[in-house]
C-alpha positions as CSV (number, residue, x, y, z in Angstrom):
1,M,3.7,-7.1,-13.5
2,A,5.1,-10.4,-12.7
3,D,4.0,-13.3,-15.0
4,H,2.1,-15.9,-13.1
5,G,1.2,-18.3,-16.0
6,T,-0.4,-18.8,-19.1
7,D,-3.7,-16.6,-20.1
8,E,-5.8,-19.4,-19.2
9,E,-4.6,-19.7,-15.7
10,S,-4.4,-15.7,-15.3
11,D,-8.1,-15.7,-15.5
12,T,-8.2,-17.5,-11.9
13,D,-5.0,-16.7,-10.2
14,E,-4.7,-12.9,-10.9
15,S,-8.2,-12.1,-10.0
16,G,-10.3,-12.0,-6.9
17,V,-9.9,-11.3,-3.3
18,V,-6.9,-13.4,-1.8
19,L,-7.3,-12.3,2.2
20,T,-10.0,-10.8,4.1
21,L,-9.8,-9.1,7.5
22,P,-11.6,-11.1,10.1
23,E,-13.6,-9.2,12.6
24,E,-11.2,-10.3,15.3
25,L,-8.4,-8.6,13.7
26,R,-9.6,-5.2,13.3
27,G,-8.3,-4.1,16.7
28,A,-4.7,-4.7,15.4
29,F,-4.9,-2.1,12.7
30,K,-6.2,0.8,14.8
31,E,-2.6,1.7,16.7
32,P,0.1,2.9,14.1
33,F,3.0,1.1,13.1
34,G,5.1,4.3,13.8
35,P,5.1,7.8,14.9
36,V,2.2,10.1,13.6
37,F,3.1,13.4,11.9
38,T,0.7,16.4,11.6
39,D,3.4,18.5,10.0
40,T,4.5,17.5,6.5
41,D,7.6,19.4,6.7
42,R,8.8,17.4,9.6
43,L,8.0,14.3,8.2
44,V,10.0,15.1,5.0
45,G,13.1,15.2,7.1
46,E,12.7,11.7,8.5
47,L,12.4,9.7,5.2
48,G,14.3,7.2,4.2
49,D,14.6,5.8,0.4
50,P,12.5,4.6,-1.2
51,V,9.4,6.2,-0.3
52,I,6.1,4.6,-0.4
53,A,3.0,6.5,-0.1
54,V,-0.4,4.7,0.8
55,G,-3.3,6.9,0.4
56,D,-4.5,9.8,-1.3
57,V,-4.0,12.5,1.4
58,V,-0.8,11.3,2.2
59,T,0.5,11.2,-1.5
60,R,-1.1,14.8,-1.8
61,H,1.1,16.1,1.3
62,L,4.1,14.6,0.0
63,T,3.9,15.9,-3.4
64,R,3.1,19.1,-2.5
65,A,6.1,19.3,-0.2
66,G,8.3,18.5,-3.2
67,V,8.6,14.7,-2.5
68,R,7.3,12.4,-5.3
69,P,6.9,8.9,-3.8
70,D,8.8,6.1,-5.5
71,L,5.6,4.1,-5.0
72,A,2.2,5.6,-4.4
73,V,-1.3,3.9,-4.0
74,V,-4.2,5.8,-4.2
75,D,-8.0,5.4,-4.5
76,W,-9.5,8.8,-4.5
77,V,-11.2,8.3,-1.5
78,T,-10.4,9.3,2.2
79,E,-12.4,8.0,5.2
80,R,-15.0,6.3,2.6
81,E,-15.6,9.6,1.1
82,A,-14.9,10.5,-2.4
83,L,-12.2,13.4,-2.4
84,P,-13.2,16.9,-4.3
85,D,-11.3,17.6,-7.5
86,D,-9.1,20.0,-5.3
87,K,-8.1,17.2,-2.9
88,L,-6.9,15.1,-5.6
89,P,-3.0,13.9,-5.3
90,D,-1.1,14.9,-8.2
91,I,-0.4,11.5,-10.2
92,T,1.4,13.0,-13.1
93,G,5.1,12.4,-13.7
94,Y,5.2,9.1,-12.5
95,D,7.2,6.6,-14.8
96,S,4.4,3.8,-14.8
97,R,0.5,3.8,-13.4
98,I,-0.9,0.6,-12.7
99,D,-4.7,0.1,-12.3
100,V,-6.3,-2.4,-10.0
101,E,-9.7,-3.6,-8.4
102,N,-9.7,-4.4,-4.8
103,P,-12.5,-4.4,-2.2
104,A,-13.0,-3.0,1.1
105,A,-11.4,-5.0,4.2
106,G,-9.8,-7.3,1.7
107,L,-6.6,-7.7,-0.6
108,A,-7.2,-8.9,-4.1
109,H,-4.5,-10.7,-6.1
110,E,-4.1,-8.0,-8.6
111,L,-3.2,-5.3,-5.6
112,L,-0.9,-7.5,-4.2
113,D,1.0,-8.3,-7.3
114,A,0.8,-4.5,-8.2
115,L,2.5,-3.7,-5.1
116,Q,5.3,-6.1,-5.5
117,D,5.8,-5.1,-8.9
118,G,5.7,-1.4,-8.2
119,I,8.3,-2.1,-5.2
120,E,10.6,-3.9,-7.5
121,R,10.6,-2.0,-10.6
122,G,13.2,0.4,-10.0
123,E,11.2,3.7,-11.2
124,T,8.4,5.6,-9.8
125,A,4.7,4.0,-10.3
126,V,1.4,4.9,-8.9
127,V,-1.2,2.1,-8.1
128,V,-4.5,3.5,-8.9
129,V,-7.4,1.2,-7.2
130,E,-10.9,1.3,-8.0
131,G,-12.6,0.5,-5.0
132,E,-10.4,0.6,-1.6
133,E,-6.9,0.9,-0.3
134,D,-7.6,0.6,2.9
135,L,-5.4,-2.5,3.6
136,A,-2.8,-2.0,1.3
137,A,-0.2,-0.6,4.1
138,L,-0.1,-4.0,5.1
139,P,1.2,-5.8,2.4
140,V,3.5,-2.9,1.7
141,L,5.1,-3.2,5.3
142,A,5.6,-6.9,4.6
143,I,7.5,-6.3,1.3
144,A,9.2,-3.0,1.3
145,P,12.9,-3.1,1.4
146,E,14.9,-2.4,4.6
147,G,15.8,1.5,5.2
148,A,12.3,2.4,3.4
149,S,9.8,4.7,4.5
150,V,6.5,3.9,4.5
151,V,3.7,6.5,4.9
152,Y,0.0,5.9,5.4
153,G,-2.8,7.9,6.8
154,Q,-4.2,7.2,10.5
155,P,-7.8,8.6,10.0
156,G,-8.2,11.6,12.3
157,A,-4.4,11.6,13.6
158,G,-2.2,12.3,10.9
159,M,0.4,10.7,8.4
160,V,2.2,7.4,10.2
161,H,5.9,7.1,9.3
162,V,7.2,3.5,9.1
163,E,11.1,2.7,8.8
164,I,11.2,-0.6,7.3
165,D,13.3,-2.9,9.3
166,T,13.1,-6.8,10.2
167,E,11.2,-6.4,12.8
168,I,8.5,-4.4,11.1
169,G,8.4,-6.7,8.2
170,E,8.0,-9.5,10.4
171,H,5.1,-7.9,12.4
172,A,3.4,-7.0,8.7
173,R,3.7,-11.0,7.4
174,G,2.1,-12.2,10.8
175,L,-0.6,-10.0,10.6
176,L,-1.1,-11.3,7.0
177,S,-0.5,-14.9,8.1
178,R,-3.6,-14.1,10.6
179,M,-5.9,-12.8,7.7
180,D,-8.7,-15.1,6.3
181,G,-7.9,-16.7,3.0
182,D,-5.6,-18.4,0.7
183,H,-2.0,-17.6,2.3
184,D,0.0,-19.3,0.1
185,R,-1.4,-17.3,-3.1
186,A,-1.1,-14.0,-1.3
187,R,2.5,-15.4,-0.4
188,R,3.2,-15.7,-4.5
189,A,1.9,-12.6,-5.6
190,L,4.1,-10.7,-3.1
191,D,7.0,-13.0,-3.7
192,L,7.5,-14.2,-0.2
193,E,8.3,-17.9,-0.8
């Protein structure tokens, strides 16, 4: 991961919740950011490069269809329920694994840092979240390179495919700026400065 200072600084700078989702912003996350797919084969035919998967079910579907995401974010949970062993995504074969902690309805510094690091590292990576990755798609949409495919789950609907372009990145950064918390610290973690 990126070096953010001395060990003494890292105790405070690299831990804890940076942003939280205010109640009035929850509705903005109910509408998908792109088309929703229920057929994995159709989705695979639409994917750009790199592929970033946020969520266990999405990662499992893509992997079973022969697509190993360049970056996968998993937490062993779907719709607030722990996944049974036979439903867990296969995370073997990734070049690196990054373990982080992140609470529900929040974005911790170590998750933001891991997402930025995972996108930039140039090899496949899986971020394993202790807690919840429920908001991880938003910072991914804000920092993924143009042309990338971000796929995340839409509860009860399917897999959302977002092709990253300038408009999507700006929209995601705008939503991040409307969350509660330390926006400067979030921008630093995501290298948005």
